[in-house]
N, CA, C and O of each residue as an XYZ file, in Angstrom:
336
protein
N       0.634     -0.791      0.563
C       0.063     -0.284     -0.179
C       1.097      1.298     -0.359
O       2.267      1.366      0.019
N       0.793      1.755     -0.617
C       1.518      3.623     -0.973
C       0.345      4.577     -1.096
O      -0.692      4.411     -1.739
N       0.771      5.768     -0.238
C       0.026      6.945     -0.001
C       0.309      8.369     -1.554
O       1.228      8.854     -2.213
N      -0.721      8.431     -1.457
C       0.171      9.403     -2.655
C      -0.168     11.461     -2.066
O       0.764     12.016     -1.484
N      -0.557     11.700     -2.142
C      -0.443     13.459     -1.811
C      -0.763     13.488     -0.778
O      -1.384     12.549     -0.279
N      -0.413     14.682     -0.054
C      -0.453     14.651      1.261
C      -0.266     16.719      1.783
O       0.753     17.409      1.785
N      -1.314     16.996      2.045
C      -1.312     18.732      2.362
C      -0.750     19.066      3.513
O      -1.056     18.737      4.659
N       0.327     19.929      3.007
C       1.585     19.858      3.996
C       1.140     21.370      4.776
O       1.876     21.841      5.643
N      -0.175     22.076      4.348
C      -0.828     23.147      5.586
C      -1.929     22.031      6.634
O      -1.891     21.697      7.819
N      -2.341     21.890      6.120
C      -3.558     20.651      7.287
C      -2.771     20.057      7.970
O      -2.878     20.281      9.176
N      -1.680     19.080      7.533
C      -0.429     18.801      8.543
C      -0.071     19.399      9.519
O      -0.120     18.821     10.605
N       0.479     20.967      9.412
C       1.265     21.832     10.049
C       0.456     22.551     10.958
O       0.769     22.957     12.077
N      -0.865     22.692     10.219
C      -1.983     23.560     11.371
C      -2.371     22.241     12.492
O      -2.708     22.440     13.659
N      -2.265     21.144     11.978
C      -3.597     20.230     12.856
C      -2.126     18.985     12.592
O      -1.891     18.327     11.578
N      -1.315     19.020     13.973
C      -0.225     17.788     13.769
C      -0.529     17.372     14.520
O      -0.554     16.161     14.296
N      -1.048     17.729     16.067
C      -1.528     16.293     17.026
C      -2.323     14.856     16.120
O      -2.013     13.672     15.992
N      -3.903     16.038     15.433
C      -4.202     14.894     14.640
C      -3.156     13.926     12.856
O      -3.039     12.729     12.596
N      -2.848     14.682     12.387
C      -2.112     13.683     11.739
C      -1.583     12.897     12.103
O      -1.771     11.696     11.911
N      -0.494     13.621     12.952
C       0.737     12.375     14.294
C      -0.007     11.148     13.740
O      -0.111     10.672     12.609
N      -0.359     10.900     14.625
C      -1.755      9.958     14.553
C      -1.791      9.524     13.054
O      -0.719      8.979     12.791
N      -2.672      9.562     11.907
C      -3.093      8.953     10.783
C      -1.481      8.614     10.060
O      -1.480      7.456      9.644
N      -0.130      9.325      9.811
C       1.131      9.136      9.970
C       1.560      8.129     10.240
O       2.468      7.483      9.716
N       0.464      7.776     11.710
C       1.952      6.406     12.654
C       1.176      5.829     12.125
O       1.841      4.979     11.533
N      -0.864      5.496     11.651
C      -1.285      4.513     10.700
C      -0.504      3.981      9.858
O      -0.037      2.841      9.855
N      -0.296      5.238      8.783
C      -0.219      4.826      7.593
C       1.927      4.161      7.635
O       2.461      3.140      7.202
N       2.135      4.620      7.912
C       3.554      3.832      8.511
C       3.322      2.438      8.677
O       4.080      1.640      8.127
N       2.195      1.982      9.491
C       2.137      0.998     10.032
C       1.881      0.336      8.946
O       2.381     -0.788      8.998
N       1.282      0.561      7.927
C       0.455     -0.465      6.876
C       0.902     -0.294      5.658
O       0.368     -0.916      4.739
N       1.917      0.542      5.430
C       2.552      1.214      3.961
C       4.050      0.084      4.039
O       4.849     -0.229      4.923
N       3.784     -0.386      2.076
C       5.057     -0.432      1.914
C       6.238      1.009      1.707
O       6.142      2.210      1.456
N       7.785     -0.396      2.105
C       8.603      0.864      2.804
C       8.941      1.281      1.263
O       8.665      0.667      0.232
N       9.698      2.651      1.452
C      10.468      3.409      0.206
C       8.755      4.463     -0.024
O       8.540      5.520     -0.617
N       8.179      3.874      0.475
C       6.752      5.165      0.296
C       6.732      7.133      0.533
O       7.341      7.694      1.444
N       6.169      7.618     -0.177
C       6.752      8.948     -0.701
C       4.824     10.238     -0.108
O       3.666     10.251     -0.527
N       5.329     10.761      0.614
C       4.106     11.680      0.917
C       4.109     12.858     -0.124
O       4.771     13.842      0.205
N       3.405     12.897     -1.437
C       3.834     14.088     -1.644
C       3.196     15.641     -1.404
O       1.988     15.685     -1.173
N       3.769     16.615     -1.436
C       3.154     17.546     -1.010
C       2.615     18.779     -1.971
O       1.895     19.729     -1.663
N       3.428     18.313     -3.702
C       3.002     19.723     -4.507
C       3.065     21.252     -3.913
O       2.238     22.156     -4.034
N       4.125     21.237     -3.341
C       4.640     22.133     -2.966
C       4.949     23.084     -4.033
O       4.962     24.254     -3.650
N       5.177     22.907     -5.157
C       5.471     24.253     -6.488
C       6.882     24.492     -6.390
O       7.915     24.132     -6.955
N       6.422     25.448     -5.192
C       7.490     26.327     -4.960
C       7.938     26.914     -3.434
O       7.030     27.358     -2.731
N       9.205     26.922     -2.956
C       9.153     27.311     -1.751
C       9.332     29.519     -1.678
O       9.511     30.448     -0.890
N       9.238     29.386     -2.300
C       9.633     31.048     -3.100
C       8.705     31.845     -2.571
O       8.093     32.429     -3.465
N       8.182     32.237     -1.031
C       7.564     33.806     -0.843
C       6.669     34.123     -2.021
O       5.549     33.692     -2.292
N       7.151     34.656     -2.412
C       6.199     35.780     -3.736
C       5.893     35.106     -4.964
O       5.112     35.635     -5.755
N       6.572     33.680     -5.283
C       5.929     33.075     -6.166
C       4.719     32.042     -5.874
O       4.099     31.560     -6.822
N       4.359     31.673     -4.354
C       3.892     31.135     -3.663
C       2.496     32.252     -3.483
O       1.453     31.602     -3.555
N       2.298     33.437     -3.314
C       2.262     34.546     -3.424
C       0.708     34.968     -5.056
O      -0.519     35.062     -5.085
N       1.741     35.069     -5.967
C       1.070     34.729     -7.449
C       0.738     34.123     -7.588
O      -0.407     34.522     -7.800
N       0.725     32.967     -7.717
C      -0.241     31.538     -7.773
C      -0.817     31.012     -6.633
O      -0.954     29.791     -6.563
N      -1.251     31.870     -5.545
C      -2.439     31.576     -4.909
C      -2.309     30.179     -4.826
O      -2.829     29.408     -5.632
N      -1.455     29.756     -3.625
C      -0.959     28.583     -3.133
C      -0.988     27.965     -2.077
O      -0.669     26.798     -1.847
N      -1.669     29.339     -0.918
C      -1.605     29.557      0.181
C      -0.883     28.206      1.221
O      -0.548     27.047      0.974
N      -0.871     28.911      2.236
C      -0.386     28.727      3.547
C       1.524     29.004      3.403
O       2.030     29.173      2.294
N       2.212     29.005      4.455
C       3.575     29.557      4.573
C       4.646     28.721      4.026
O       4.291     27.571      3.770
N       5.810     29.000      3.796
C       7.364     27.828      3.712
C       7.303     27.671      5.288
O       7.526     26.615      5.882
N       6.988     28.807      5.841
C       7.236     27.982      7.260
C       6.276     26.323      7.748
O       6.723     25.301      8.268
N       4.818     26.678      7.292
C       4.071     25.642      7.906
C       4.698     24.134      6.569
O       4.992     22.946      6.698
N       4.655     24.807      5.776
C       5.671     23.769      4.661
C       6.809     22.887      5.785
O       6.498     21.886      6.431
N       8.053     23.511      5.795
C       8.682     22.369      6.972
C       8.398     22.092      7.961
O       9.145     21.385      8.637
N       6.766     22.710      8.604
C       6.197     22.622     10.056
C       6.713     21.026      9.335
O       7.766     20.435      9.572
N       5.633     20.610      8.436
C       4.801     19.822      8.087
C       5.523     18.406      7.479
O       5.010     17.376      7.040
N       7.199     18.887      7.680
C       7.958     17.773      6.911
C       8.260     17.380      8.305
O       8.273     16.174      8.552
N       8.409     17.896      8.880
C       8.906     17.102     10.618
C       8.468     16.175     11.311
O       9.280     15.390     11.800
N       6.990     15.999     11.559
C       6.464     15.015     11.514
C       6.554     13.592     10.743
O       6.828     12.458     11.136
N       6.219     14.111      9.523
C       6.808     12.994      8.739
C       7.830     12.199      8.648
O       7.777     10.972      8.729
N       9.059     13.036      8.431
C      10.141     12.742      8.470
C      10.504     11.538     10.059
O      10.875     10.366      9.981
N      10.215     12.402     11.458
C      10.453     11.521     12.367
C       9.131      9.932     12.513
O       9.504      8.881     13.035
N       8.307     10.029     12.195
C       7.735      8.949     12.061
C       7.644      8.061     10.598
O       7.073      6.974     10.502
N       8.294      8.731      9.554
C       8.535      7.781      8.821
C       9.701      7.529      8.391
O       9.623      6.476      7.758
N      10.781      7.932      8.387
C      11.665      8.041      8.819
C      12.567      6.635      9.461
O      13.754      6.348      9.307
N      11.513      5.942     10.201
C      12.043      4.445     10.633
C      12.255      3.959      9.356
O      11.510      4.084      8.384
N      13.544      3.279      9.442
C      13.831      1.984      8.300
C      13.263      0.782      8.545
O      13.204      0.212      9.634
N      12.556      0.156      6.775
C      12.539     -1.128      7.421
C      13.834     -2.090      6.626
O      13.697     -2.067      5.403
N      15.042     -2.913      7.104
C      16.042     -3.238      5.712
C      16.552     -2.180      5.152
O      16.993     -2.328      4.012
N      16.617     -1.091      5.667
C      17.550     -0.135      5.215
C      16.571      1.183      4.463
O      17.169      2.259      4.464
N      15.529      1.205      4.001
C      14.429      1.739      3.440
C      13.839      2.319      4.014
O      13.319      1.884      5.042
N      13.675      3.549      3.583
C      11.981      4.411      5.311
C      10.784      4.116      5.067
O      10.485      3.619      3.981
N       9.686      4.410      6.211
C       8.478      3.768      5.403
C       8.073      4.716      4.722
O       7.758      4.393      3.576
N       7.883      6.434      5.139
C       7.385      7.368      4.653
C       7.903      8.290      4.774
O       8.018      8.625      5.953
N       8.355      8.996      4.009
C       9.227     10.844      3.510
C       8.546     11.583      2.415
O       8.151     11.160      1.329
N       8.494     12.670      2.881
C       8.258     13.821      2.448
C       8.766     14.189      0.626
O       9.830     13.748      0.194
N       8.029     14.847     -0.055
C       8.721     14.584     -0.768
C       7.502     16.681     -1.344
O       6.575     17.296     -0.817
N       8.244     16.852     -2.421
C       8.009     17.744     -3.469
C       7.136     17.963     -3.890
O       7.082     18.776     -4.813
């Protein structure tokens, strides 16, 4: 099983709830899974011009629990990592 997209702004703003969801995903997904954030750009001005929502800091905050929870390895392969 693999996950598809994730919303980094939701993760950053609801970290307690998403930690529980991430723990469940990591328990059942296949090693080497990625959660695509669809960031498009880390440039604040580009984000504003394209109405992408959220801040660069929100994205950074979302990466932390995914790395922490999903970074556990099985046979050397991480369970779940964030992807731009």
